[in-house]
N, C-alpha and C positions, 0 to 999 in steps of 0.2 A: 300593108299599112295598118298600124294599130290606132284606133280612134277612141278617145276618151270623151264622154259626154258629161258635162257639169251643169247641174241645175242649182243656181244660187237662190237661197231662201233666207235673206236677212230678216231678223225679228223686228227691228225698228222700222216704223213707217209713220210719218207725221200725218199724211192726208187720210189714210185708211189704217187705223190701228190694227196690227197683226194681220196685215193684208194677205200675206201668202197662205194663211190658214183660214181665212174667211170663207164661209160656205158658199159655194158656187154650184148650183144644181146638185145640192145635197152632198157635195164632197168639198173638202178643203181645196182652195184654188190651186195649190201647187200639185195636187194629185192628178190633175188633168194632163199636165205636160209630162208627168212621170209615166202615166199609162200610155201616152202617145210614144214617148221615147223608148219605152221597153219593147215596142213593136218594130223599132228600127232594125234594118238588116245591115246597116253600115257601122253602127256604134258597137264596139267590142265590150266596153266597160262603162256603166252609167253610175254616176255618183251625185249625191245631194250635198251641198256645202251650206251649213247653217249654224247660227249661234242660238237657235231656238230649241230648247230641250223638248218642248211639246211636239215640234215637228219631227225631231229625232225619234221620239217615242211612237208617234203615229205612223211613221214610215217603216217601222219594223216589219210590217206585214208584207212589204215588197222585198222578197228574198234576194232578188237579183240586183237590188239597188244598194250601192255602197253608201254608208252614212259617214260624213266627215264633220266633226265638230269644229266650227270655225272660231278662232280666238276673237275676243272682243275688239282688239285693236285693228282687226280687218273687217269689222262689222259696223263701223260708224257711218254717219250720214255722208261724210266726205271721203270714205274709203273707196279707192279705185278698184275696178274689176281685176286688174293685173295681180293684186294682192292675193285674193282668194284663189285665183287660177294657179299661181305659183305654189301656194300652200297645198292645193290638191295634188299637183304634180309631185311635190316633195313627199306627200303622204304615200303615194303609190310607188315612188322610187325606193322608199324604205321597205317596200314589199317586193322589190325587184321587178316592178312593173313599169315599163317605159312606153311612151306613146309618140306617134309621129304627128298626130293631129288632135286638136282640142276643139270641141263643139260646146258652145254656151247656149243653153236653152232657157228662156225666161218664163217663169211661172205666171207672169203677168200677161202672157199671150196665150190664153187657154184654147184659142180656136186654131192653133197651129196643127197641121196634119203631119203624119209620118212621111208623106210624100214631100213635104217641104223640107223636113230634116234631111232625108236621104238625097233629095235633089240638090241641096247645098253641098253636101259632102261629095256627091258625084261630080258636080261642077268643079270643085277644087281638084279632085283626082284626075279629071280629064283635061285640065288646063295647066298653064305654067304660072298660075297665080299663087300668091302667098296666103290669101284669105278670100273668103266668100261671105257676104252678108245678105240677109233677106231684105228686100226693098219693096216699096209700094209706089205706084204712080201718083204724083201729086194731082189733086183734083183741080179742075178748071178755075173754080172760084178763088183758090188760094195759090194759084200759079204765080211765081215771082214776077212775071211781066205785069200781072194785074195789081201788084201791091203798090200802095200809095202812102205818102206821108203828108202832113199838113204843115206848111211853112207860111207864117203870117196870114193864116186863115185860108190859104189857097191849097187845093189838092194837087200835089205834084208826084211824079213817079219816084218810087223809092229806089229801085234798081236801074231801070231803063225805061225809055219812052214806049208806051204801048203801041204807038204807030198805027192806031185804028184797027189793031188785031183783036176783034171781038169774039171770034169763034174759036172753040177748042181746037179745031182742026188746023188753025193758023198758028198755033203755038208749038214750040218744040217740047218733046217729052222730057219731063223732069221727075226725078225719083228721090225718095228719102228713105233712110233706114227705118224699118218698122219695129225694130227692137225685139224681134222674135228669135232669129237664129244667127249666131256668129260662128264661123269656122275658120281656124287658122292653123298653120303648121306650127309645131312646137318650137321650131327655131325662131319664129317670130316672137313667141312668148318669152323665150330666153333672152331676147333683145329688149324686153321690157315693154312690148307693144301687144295690144289685143288685136289690132287690125294692121296688116302689112301695107306697104305702099302700092304693091301690085295686087289690087283687090277687085274682085268681080261681084256683080249683084245678081241675086236670084229673085225674080219678081214673084210676089204673092198678090192675090186679089185683095181689094180693100175690105171685103167682108170677112177675111181671115186675119186682117192686120191690126185689129184692135190691141192697144197697149194700155193696160189698166193702171192709171196713176191716181185717179180720184173717183168719187162715187158716181159722177156722170159717166165716166168710162165703164165703170162696173155695171151700171144699169144698161148701158148700150150693149155691152158684151152679152148680158143676159138676154136682151132682145134678139141679137143676132143668133145666139145659140138656139133659142126657141124656134126661130125661123128656119135655121139650117136643119134642125131635127125634123 
């Protein structure tokens, strides 16, 4: 089973300008996931897909990292992930390199460990699933059963009645994708999907599940990183 790892590093970012190369513990943010992914025992080929010339230049020091210049039309705010993934696969196909599995690793999840990456790949390999995604358990306070809306000034259930279930132990486990690791068989990508219908979840702890979208996330990631160290 040949595995391709792709680290997407789009230049444009509205909430944090040039987010992927913003310094995080004295290194550009994207370098943290690069260093982690290079330790993987499951990824055969690792590539970075970016429209940012500065990231392409900075990443030259990583000899085992393939650099793919992503075209502008695949780097817009509304560009879907399937675009750059197919572009990367075509890039390697032109080099006579074919892959059975694609792993997407987000630079905005700098606390991801190599055990998370390899754990997701192992789960796919040992199951009959099409895809595996990293997930995190939803905290008690934002559990769907706890969610409310206001109708004519009255607080009412948004999804379902709470039925006096006040304790976390009384609620079913609910998970959400934490946007860290996505693993799919190439045949799913060929069908125009990033995640197949038969998908399994690899649970990560909340302290490694930070996803940086704004400066509050960035500061929180810095705090968690300092504590983990």
